Structure formats: structure tokens, C-alpha cells
N, C-alpha and C positions, 0 to 999 in steps of 0.2 A: 896742677893736680898731682897727687902722689901715686904710688904703685897700687894701693889698695883703695884709698879714699878719694872719691871725686868731689864735685861741687855739692853733691847731696848725700855724702856719706859713703860707706862701704857697702855695696849692693851687689847682689848676684843670686844665683840659684842656691837655695838652702842646702847645706852639706855637700855642695859641688864647688861653687866659687867661693861662697861664704860658709865656713865650716864652724862647728861648735868649738873647735880648737882655736880658731881665730877669735871668737867671742871671749873665750876664756883668757886668752893672752891680752886682749884689749882691756878687760877688767883687771888682770894682774898688773899691767903697767900703770894704768890710771890711778889704782889704789896706792901703789907705791909712789908714784910721782907726787900725788897731792899730800900724801903723808910727809914726804921729804920736805915739801915746801912748808907745811906746818911746823915741822921740827926746826927748820932754819929760822923760822920766826919766833921760835920759843913757845909755840902753842902745844901744850901737853894734852892733846885731845885728838882722837882719830879723825881723819878727813871723812866727809859725808858726800856720797854720790847717789843721785836719785835716778831711777830707771822707770821708763814707761814702755808699754808695748801695744801693737795693734792686735787684731784678732786672728792672725795667721796661726795655724797649727805650730809651726816652727818657732813662733815668737816666744812660746813658754820654754822651749829648750834653750833658746839663746838668752832668755831672762836669767834662768838658773846657771848658765855657764858664766855670764857676766858677773853675777852675784858671787859665785864661787871664786872667781878670779879677784874680785875686789876684796872680799873678806880674807882670802889667803894672803893678801899683801897688807893686811892690818887695817883696812878702811871699812867703813860701815855702808852697806848697801840698803837704800830706802826704796821700797817697791810701791809704785803708783798702780800697778797692774794695768788693765786695758784702759788706755786713755789717748789723747790726741798729741801730736807733736808740739803744737803751740802751748798746750798746758804743761808740758815737761819744761819748755823754755820759761814759762811764767813762774812756775814753782821753783825752778832752779835759781832764778833771780830773787823772787820775794822771800824765800825761806833760806837764802844765803848757803845754798850747797856749793861745793867746790866745783862741781860740774854736773851735767845732766846727760843721760843716754836715752835715745829713743830707738826702739827696735821696730823697724818698719821698711817696707819697700814701696811705700806711697801707693801709686796707682797701678803697680805691676801685679801680675797674677799671683795666686797664693803660694806657688812653688818658689817664688823669690822671696828674699828678705834682705834687710839692711840694718846698719848700725850708724846712727846719726850722733855726733858728739857736740855737746852744747857747753859753752863756757859759763862762768859764774854770773855773767851779765845777761844770760839768755840768748846770746848770739852764737853763731857757728864757731866752733873751737878754732884757735889759731893754728895756721899751717905748721908752725914750728913744733908745737906739741904733737900734732898728728904725724910728723915726720919721725919723731921719737918713738911714737906708738908702732909705726911701720917697721922701724929698725928692730924693735923687740920682737915683733912678729917674725921677722926674718932671722932671728937668733944673733943679731949684731950686738946685743947687750944682754946682760944677766942681772937678775934682781933676787934678793932673798925672800924666803918665806917668813911670814910672822909665826910666832909660837906662843904657847901659854896665853896669858891674859891679853897679849897683843893681837891675837887673831880677831878679826872684825865680826861684826854681827849683822844680820839681816833684820829689817824693820818693815813691818806692814804700814804703808803710808798712804792708804786710800783716802784719808782725810785731806791730803793735799789736792786730789782730784776734786773733791767736793768744794774745797775753798776755791778752786778755779771756776767751777760752776757758779758759785756765788759771785765771783768777780764779773763774769759775763752778764749775769742777771742785773748787776748794779749799773751796767753801761746802758740798759734799756731805759731811756729817759722818757718814753711814752708807753702807754698801755697798748697792747696789741688786740684788745678786745674787739670782737666783730670782724676780725681778720681770719680768713680761712687759709692756712699755710701748709704747704706739702713739703716734707723733707725726705730726701733720698740719702740714707746713711751708708750706702755702698757696702753694707754688712761689715762695716769696719769700725774704727775708733770712735766715731761720733754716735754710735747707736745708743749708748747709755748717758749721753751728755745733751745733745741737741734738743731732744724733745723735752727734757727737764727744763731748759732754758726758755723755750717758747711757751710751754704750759704755764711756767711761773709769771710770765709776762702777759698772760691772758689770751693768747691766740687759741683758735680752734685748730688743733694741730693734727695733721694726718702724716703718718710715717710709713715709708716702704723700705725694704731691704734693711730691716733692723733685727734680723735673726741669724747672726754669724754662727757658723759651725766649724770654723777653722779652714774651710776649703772654699768658701764662696765669696770671700772679699773681692770686691770690684767685679764679680762675675755678672755680666749683663746688668750692671748697676752703677749708680754713682755718676760723677762728673765725666767719666770716659764713656758712658752709655746713657746720655741724658735723655734720649728718646723715650725712655720709659717714664720719666718724670713728666715730659712734655704731655704724654698721653694722659697720665694720671691727673694732671692739673686741668686739662680740658674736660675730661669725663666727670670730674668732681667739682667743676666750676670754682676752683680755688682762686684766690686773689693773687697768689704768687707761690712759686716753688723754688727750693734751694737744694743743690746737689753738691755733696762733698765727695772727696776721694778717700782712699783707704785710711790715711792718717789725719784726715780733716784739716789739712793746711791749705787746701784749695776749696773754692766755692764757685759754681757757675749757677746762674739764676734762670728761671723760666717765668716769663710774664704771664698775665691773665689770659692771653690769647694762645698760650702754649709755645710761644717763640722763645728761643735761647737768647739770654743776654750774657755775653761773655766778659772775660777779665778786662779787656780794653774798654768796653762800655761801662762796666762797673766803676773803673777809674775815672772815666769822663763824667759819669753821673755824680760821683762824690766830690770831684774837683770843682764842678760847677756849683754844688751845694756849698762848699767852703767859700768859693769866690763870692757868691751872692751874699754871704754873711761877713765878708772881709776878713776871712780866716785863712785864705790860701796864701800863706807867706812862707817862703817865697812863692811868687806866682808862676809855679812850675810843677809839673808831675814828672815821674820817672817811669820809663818803660824800657823794653828791650828792642833790639833791632827787628825782632819778629813781629812786633805789634802791627796792626793792619794800617794801611795807608789811609783808610777812611777815618780811623781814629785820629791820626795826626791832622787831617783836614778839619775834622770837627773841633779839635782843640784850637786850631788857627781861627776858626769862626767865632770861637768863644773868647778869643784873646788870652788864651792860657798857653804858657811856654811849656817846653818838654825837653827832657834829656833822655838819650838812649844809652843802654849798656849792653854788654854781651848777654847772651842767653843764660838765664839762671837767676833765681831770686836772690842768691848770695850777692851778686854783682848789683842788683837793684838796691838791696839793703845797704851795702857799703857806700854807694853814691848818696843815698838819702841821709845816712848818718853824717857824712862829710859835709853835705850842703844844707842840712836842716829841712829837708822836704817833709811834707805831711802825708802825701799819698803817692803810691807807685805800685807797679805790679806787673804780671804777665798775662797775656791772653788766656792762658790755661786756667786762670783763676787764683794764682798765687798773688794775693793782694796784701800790701803791707800798710798798716796805719800806724805811723811811728809814735803817735801820742799814746796809743793803747797797747801795742805789742811790738816785740822784737823780731817777729817772723810772720809769715803768712798764716792767717787763722780763718778757716772756712766759717765757723760758727759766728765769729766776730764780724766777718764780711756780711753775712746774712742780716745780722742785727743792724749794722750801719745802713744797708739798703732799706730795711724797714723804717729806720729813722728818717731817711730822706723822703720816702713815700708819705709817711705820716705828716712830716713837717710841711711838705709842699702841697699836701692833699692831692697827689697825683698818683696815677697808675705806673707800674714799672715801664710798660710800653710807652707812655707819654714821656717819661724821664729819659728813655733811651733813644727816642726818635731823632734826635739831632746828630746821632753818631751812627751813621750807616756803614756797614762793613762792605769793602770792595771784594769782588770775586778774587779768589787766589788759586793758583796752581803751584804745587811743590813737587819737583822731580828729584829723586835721589839718584845719583850716579855712582856706582862702585868704581873706584879708581885704583891704579897701582901706586900712585904717589900724590897725596892730596896737595902738598905745596907746589909741586911742579905743574899740576893741572891748573890751579888758581892763578899762578904766575905766568902761564903760557901767554905770550903776546897776542896770539890769534884769539885765544879765549877772552883776554881783556878787551880786545877790539870788538868782539861780538857783544860783550856786556856793555860796553860804552855806547855802541850803536843803539842797543835796546833802550838803554837809560835815557838817551837823547830823544828817542821817539815817544817815550812815555812821559817825558818831562811835564809836570803839571797835572797829569791825569792818571798817574800810576807810578810804579817803581819796580826795579829788579833788584834782588839780593842774592849773591852767590857766596856761600861760605862753606868752610870745612866743618864736617861733623867733629864734635869733641870726643866722641866715643867709638866711632866706626870708620873704616876706610871709604868714606862717602863724601861727595861734593853734593851740597843741597842747592838746587836752583829754584828760587821762589820768585814768582811774578804776581803783582797785584795791578788790576786795571779795571776799567769800567764794565767790561764784559768778560765772561768766562772764555769765549772764543779768543779774544786778544790775549788773555793769560796763557792759554794753551799754545798759541802760535809763537809768541815771544819766548816762552820757556824752551820750547822745542828748538828754536834757532840756536840758542846757547848750548843746549845739551848735544845737538848734532855736531857743533864745533869741538866740544870736549871729546866725543867719540871719534870724530875724523882726524884729530890730532894724535890718536893713539893712546889716550889716557885711561880708557875703560879697562877695568881689570877682567 
């Protein structure tokens, strides 16, 4: 990870950690960089960069700053306006833009915002280019302004968002007629997309949290506050519910009984669907080390293999591309269907779950029943030095002892936080009491060895 950009872009409190000047400089450099590449290839045409944003008040500010920087460097800025992260990835690739930019802090509160950079293939941008962007932000390089007819233009490109909606509708191979579907749009990017898709496919669609005002994105809404959708599904006797996050690259489900179906269970359901049809090639799904032990046990029982990566959909995607996997994702609801998208796509995920339900003539609860989540305890310990705490022989001894006692019935995972001075101690076992007991054993050793900050 770089100085500013992490695994999910440059994110922080708007105009505190991530300022309008940062956004302007990102636009300045990208406009210059891609124009230079075109010039080297002998292409006498300005580079094109497409921008999408979520519903945060500050997203408008960052949109204009990015567009100003891009056009000042002689490139053209195409504005999708309020849209989802996966739509930007899709349009960047399909319409052959040099790169795409999504303005969003995903599931964070409205006070935060972020800048996600997407390459021409719809994937997260190469770290080498991001390093050059960071150097320019820090004043380590200079670039000229464009003048006269070389100054770039800004283009309204809302038609691109509409084309993405059309693409999603085209993936609905069954009619949703007679299905009562509830959608929680988190007052975010999906508010003007998800309902259109489900209505077009014939569902009786109910929508909550679809009135963004710039300040209420993710506020007691969406995939991070799914209890509201659970209540709504039960009260309105819906067949299923889907909850998205702020930029709609995540989706969690609620079954007809009001129970949550998380990302692990979504991957399990779709993997079995593919396997039943002889299309799970290779016979492997991709998850992260934080996926639930019950998920892995369920895959074993279905004779489906699995690979695990570091936490982050970026790493899941990289593994899937390298090994040709069809389905993978995170428990949080970042689900990647490589045949249909280059990134996690919440609305696409909900469509694929509808497809499985209709194809198998089964409720979501029935499809998920083979994948029981184990109880989990996660304790974060603030430490002076993460590396020394994890590598302490006494800590390792305690972890190995717990691991041996849980063998075959649960697991322990101790890892360093990627963003904070924390050691995360996670235990999964058949009972919550066991989880708490075993996690405390390791946490006590970390503290007794003097690592606690």
C-alpha cells in the first residue's frame, strides 16, 4: 500500500485527510499521464477519463475538483454523476476509457470520502501508476498546464449509467414476476439503479433508504445496518431482501424468514449452483482468511475446493484472474462473478441469487441451510509494535495451543491490522462460550508480555 492509496483507494475524512487539493492533483496527473501515453502512440486525440460518484455531499466537490484537474491537463472528463462503483468499472472497460474514477468511501459515514482508481480493463489501477500519482501529490514531479485548444472538456455521460442498467437487466434470464423483493439502497449509489432493474424484470419491488440528502448515506441503513431490512422483510412478507452499501459494490441478503444470508453463504449457494450444472471450473471458490469456519466445513461437505487470500476484494480478484475461478468474495458481501464483472457488484449479486432461487425453485433459507455460520469472537488489542507482538514466542505458543484444541471443530486467527496499530484475535468454535474463552487466553498472553499500548 502507498502513502495515500490503500487497497480500496485514497480514503479519509473529507477536507481533512482527503482534501479538494488532493482530488485536483489526482485529476491533473491522470490527465497528463494518459495524454502522454496517447502522444507516444501517435494518437492525436485527448485522453478520456470517466468519473462516477456516490451521494455524499462532498462527492460533488471532489467531482468538480477531479474534472478541473483532468481538463487543465488537456484530457476530457466524462461525468456519470451518481452511480455505483461497479458501473464505473463496467463503463471504463466497455467504452474504452483510459481510466475510471469512483468518488466514494463505500460503507463509511458521510463525513468520509474516497477516490478509487480503475484501469482501462475495469480492474483496480496498477500500483506503479498510483505511486506516480502519489509522487505528484507530494510535489516530487511537475507537469505543464494545457492551453488554448488543448484544454480538455467536460462531458455529461449519464447515458453510460443507463447502458449499465441495461446490461444488468440483460443478465436476468428469468422473470421475477410474483416475487416480492425488498431493497435497501443505503441512501447511496444504488438508489436510482436497483429498483429500475428489478422493476424491469417484473418483481413487485419495495425499496427503503432511497432518499439520499448528502448526509444520510449508510445512516442506520444498508448492509452495515441490515436489521432494518430484516424487519421490513418480515413485516411485509417479502420473498427476499437485498441490502447494498454506499457505493453498491457489496450485497447482503435477507431470507423470507428475516434471517441474514452473508457473503460466505452467497458464495456457497452460487458455487453449488454452478457445480450442479457442471460449470464450476475449476472446482474451487476464493475467499479470504476471515471467512467463517462453517463456510469451509460446508464446502468440504459439498466436495468444493477453496483458496484463501489476504483480507480485501483486491486480493480475491487477483487470485481469481490468475487461476480462472468463477466465484469468490468476502463475508462482508463483496462478491465477484468473473464472467460478468471485474469487481464486486451488489445489484449483480442480488440478480444471481434470484436466478438460483428461481432455477432451483427454492427459498433462500433452503439454499443457505447447508452453510451454518459458527459463532465468532473478535478482540482487537492495541499494541506498541504489531510485528513483535505477533512474533513473540509466548504468543505463538498460546495460539498453537488453542489451535490444537480447536482442531476439527473451529479455528483461531491472529493477524496484524492493515490500517491501525492493532492485533486482531479471532476465534470460531461451536459455542460462543468457547470462542470467548479461547480468544481471551491469547489476548491475556499478549497483554502479559507487555505488548499492549
